[in-house]
N, C-alpha and C positions, 0 to 999 in steps of 0.2 A: 531425694533431691534429683532433679533432672539435670544430669551432668552435661548432656549435649547442649541444652539451653544455656547453662552456666558458661560453658566454653564459647558458645556462639556470641553471647552478650559481651564477654570479656574481649574477644577478638574484635568485635565490631566497635566497641567503645574505644579500645586501645588504638586501633588504626585511625578512627575518626578524630581522636584527640592529638595525634602526632602533628606538630606544626600548627596547632590551634592557637588562638589568642591567649588562652589560659596558660599554655605551655610557654609562650613567649613572655607572659607576665611573670611566671615563676623563674624564668631565666634572668629577667631583669631584676627581680627582687633578690635572688640569690647572688647576683653579681656584686652586690654591695659587700658581701663577705662577712656580714655580721653573724648570721646563724642560718646555715643551709638547712639544718634539721627543722627549724621553725617554719621555714618556707615550705619544705616538703610536707610536714604535717598539716599546715594550714591549707595548702592547695589540695592535698589528698582529702581532707575533711570537706572542703567545698565541693569537690567533684562527687564525693560520696553522697552528700546531701542533695545535690542537683539530680543525681541519678535516682536517688530514693524518691524524690518528689515526682520525677518523670515516670517511674514505675507505678507509683500510687495513682497518678493521673491516668496512665494507660490502663491500669486495672479497672478504674472507675468507669472510663469510657467504654471499655470492652464489655462491661456488664449491661450497658445501654444499647450499644451498637453491635451488630454481628462482626466477627473477626474479618471476614472477607470484605465487608464494606469499609472497615477501618483501614485495612491494607490498601484498598483502592483509593481512599482519601489521601493517605500518606504518599502513595505513588503519584497521584495527580499533583499534590503539592510540590514534590521534588521535581516533577516534570515542568511545572510552571516556573519554578526557580531556575531550572537549567535553561529553558528557552529565554527567560528574561536576561540571564547572564550572557548567553551567547549572542543574542540578536539586538538587544537594546542597550544603548549607552546610558550609564548613570552619571550623575554629577561629579562623582569622585574621579572617574576615568577621564572626564573632560578636563578636569583640573590638571591631571598629570600630563595629558597630551599638549596642553597649552603652555606649559612651562618650558623655557628654552634650555 
């Protein structure tokens, strides 16, 4: 097993999931106080399944495209999202600005 890749994957996903909508949903569901354990196992299983599907899709795409090209496509996608968030107003931000 590649321990470096395992650690890097864990740290990347852990940091990206902090404050994410899925974490807020888990907080809201466990706030009802019925079964914190059920909320934990349900949300952990969902994250595990989503990560598994992402790893499968990434592995399949990596067999078709070179890794360097795949990284370039991902970087360009993130750059486009960043520029869009920084410089273009979306409809949701307009709604917040117009409310008194």
